[in-house]
N, C-alpha and C positions, 0 to 999 in steps of 0.2 A: 748298534751304538754302544760305545764304551761308557760304562757307568763309572763315575769318579769314586775313588775310595772315600770312605767316610772319616770322620775324626773321631778319636776316643776321648771321652770326657770322664775324668776321675775325681770324685769329690771325697777327700780324705779328711775325716774328722777325729776327734779324740776318741770316739767310741765306735765308729764304723767307717767302711770303705764302700763307696757305691761307684758303679761303672755303667757307662751307656755309650752307645755309638750315636752319632748324629750325621746327617748329611753336612757337606762342607758349606752349603749356602743357606742352610735352615737349622741353626743351633738348637731351636726349641722343639724340633721333631725328634725327640730322644727315643731311642730303641734300648730299653732298659737290658742290661747284662746280668746284674745281680748286686746284692748287698751282703756284706760279710763283717764280722767284728773287726775292729781296727787291728791291723798287723802288730805283733809284739816285737818284730825285728826287721832290719832291712831286708834280710834274705827272704822273709815271708812276703814282704811288700813285692820284692823283684819277682818271686815265683808266682804271685797272683797275677801281676800284670803280664808276665810272660805267657801264662796259660790263656789269658784273655786274647793275646795278640797272636796265639799260635797258628790260627788258620785264617786270619782276617788281615790283609794289609790295611794301613791307614795313612791318611795324608798328613796327619799330625796328632799330638797328644796335648790335652789341657789338664792340669791338675791343681786342685786347691789344697791348702794346708793350713791348719789351725795355729798359725804362729807367723813369725817374721820371715819373709821370703825376699831375697835379693837376687834378681835375674832368675836363674834356675836353681839357686843354692837355697836350701832351708836353713837359715842361720839359728833360728831358735823356736822350737816347738815344745812348749812346757809339757804337754800331755803326751807326746811322743818323742822323748828325748834321743832316741836312736836316730833321728833324722837331722839332729843338729850338725851343721857343717856339711851336709850331703849335697852333692850336684845331682839333681834328679835327671838332668839331660844324660849325663854319663852312665847312671845306673838303672834307668827305666826304658829309655828309647832305643829301639833298634837303630842300626847304623842308617843314616841318611834320613831319619824321621825327626822333624823338629818338635821340640816340646817347650810349651809355655807354662809357667808355674806362678802362682800368686796365692796371697792370703785369701781365705775363704769369704770374708766380708767384701772385699775388693772385687772378687770374682762375681759375688752376688749382685754388686752394684754394676758391674759390667753387663750382666745379663739384663737388669731392669733398664739400663740406659741404651742398650743396643735394641732390644726387642720387646721391652716391658713397661712398666708404670712410668719411667723416666725417659722414654723414647722421645727424642726431639728436643729435650732439655739440655741446657749447658752447665746448670748448677744444681747440685742436690747433695743431700746427706742420706746416708743409710745406717741404721742401727740394726745389727743381727743379734737378737736376745734369745738366747737359749741357756745352757748351763752357764756360760760366761757371757760377755758382751764383745762382739766384733763390730767394726765400724769402717766406713769408707766415705770418701768425698769425691764428687764429681765437680770439677772447677774448670770453667772455660772449655768444657766438652771433653776433658780428659780425667782419668782417675788419678787423684793426687797420690803420689808415691813417696816423696821425700827423699833424702840422701841415701837411705838404705832400705827403702820399701816399706817403713813402718809408720808413715804419716797418718795423723788423724785417729789414733787408738783411743777413742773416747772413753772406752772401759777403764782407762787409767786416770780419767779426770777426776778432780776431787773438789767438793764444795765444803770441806771441813778442814780448816787450817790446822786442827789438832791431831788429825789422823796421823798414826804412826807409819803407815804404809806397810805393804808386803812385797816380797821378792816375785810371787807368781800370780797375783791377782790385784787389780786396781780398786780404788774406793767405789767407783760406780758399780763395777761387777758385783762387789761385796754388798752394795745396797739395793741393787735392782735387777740382778740377773735371776735365772731360774731357781738357783739355790737360796737366794734371798726370799723369794716367793714361798719356798718350801718351809724356810725357818719361821716366817710370818704365820703360816699355816699351822704349824707345830705348836707355837706359842699360844694359839687360841683353840687348840684341841682339834685341828683338822688334819687329814692324812698328808696332803701335799699341796703344792701350788695349784694344780688343777682343781682341788676341792676348794681352795681359797677363791679362785675366780668364779666357780659356781655359786658359792656363798654370797659373793658380791653382786652376782647377777640376781640373787634372790633379795637383795636389799638388806642383808644382815649387817648390822652396824659395825661390829669388830672386824669383819672382813673388808668393808668399805674403808675402815680407817686404816687398815694395813695396806690396801691398794693405793690409798692416798699418800701413805709415806713412800712407797715405791715410786708413784708418780711424781712426787715433789723432787726426789733426786734426779729422776730422768729429765724432768722438765727444766731444773735448774741448770744442769750441765748442758742440755741442748741449747738453752737460752744463750749461754757463751759461745757456742759453736755457730748458732744462727747469726749472732751479733758479728762474729768474726768473718763470716763467709757469706752472708746474705743469700742463702740458697733459694731456689724456686719451690721446693719440695723437701720434705723430711719423710723417708720411707722406713718402715720397720719390717724387718724379715725375721725369720726364726720362729720358734714354737710360740713365743708370746705374742707374735703378730695376730694370732687368732682371738686375742683377748683385748683387742683395741676398743671394743665396744665399752668395757668398764675401765680400761686403763688410760685412754686417750683423754677423757676429760680432766683428770688431775694433772696429766702431763702438760696439756695445753694451758691450763690455768697457771701452773708454775713458770712456764715459758713466758707467758704474757705479762705476769708480775715483773719479770727481770728484763723485758725488751722495751726499746723505745716504741712509740706508736707507729712509726712506719714499718716496722718489722713484725707487728702483732698479728697480721693476717696470714702468717705461714701455715701451710697445710701439712697435717700429719695423716699419712695414709699407709696401708699395708702394701707391700709388693705383690705382684701378680703371680709370681712363680712359687711362692711358698717354699717347702722344702726341696724343690727342684732347682732353686735359683743358683746354688753352687754348680751343679752339673751343667745347667744352661750356659753359665758364665765360663766354665771350663771349654765348653764346646766353642763358644765365641772366640775365647782366646787361642785355642788350637788352630782356628782358621786364621787369625791375625798374626800369629808368630810370637816370637820372644818379646817384643815390645808391644804387647797386646792392649796396654793401658792408653796408647794413643788412639785418638778416634780416627776411625777409617772414613776418609772422604770419599 
């Protein structure tokens, strides 16, 4: 019996590149290949992918990127600027092998909606909270992409009309991402965001106040998104998802303050794939092809 070729899933982030093979029909059954520091150039990325593919044919390639992706072109990737304007199909895929590319948060939601916490749902929001904030929306059973692939970038949402803005990070990222947790920790004499979370779990007042400020920012912005989209579920992915035991209460409180009664029952939950979500999503996308965001009937 002939065994079908697997797909190659690549999760390219601002600090690392991870790779895994997966069966075409079972994207969550990842066979890890390796993890490396994020490439410093296109030539380094091409060389790495070529070495992975050297001895193994694949049915398709899926790749995430931490930025704006339009089709298979990475339009704007702030942490990896050498990718700006690059067509990944042309540069990474061997002849005849299709490639699917997408924003990392959109791919994470694809994983959760296909085979994870949002499976069977038509409408959901995902926030991927790490060093920055990525986000994605499932609406009517498909991932919202917008005109250029950059829809629903909630890290750029603002609840402060006086904020002057920045070119490379949005208000919510500056108030609630991992680096904001680190800054809050330093301000009260703790090492980093992880120490802040631990202190909040111990009930320390200053840590709880800091977590409350982060939760207020997240919940206020999410309330606007929930009011606009009426999702069945809000998912949290990324490293901060492991801290929902202390973060969820202030987030939900802020959301419910800003929502009408019929939307206050919204559920906030961690995704099931954790740090594997990008790889699983890339494997799903590789099986679906270039228009991976459309629900496969």
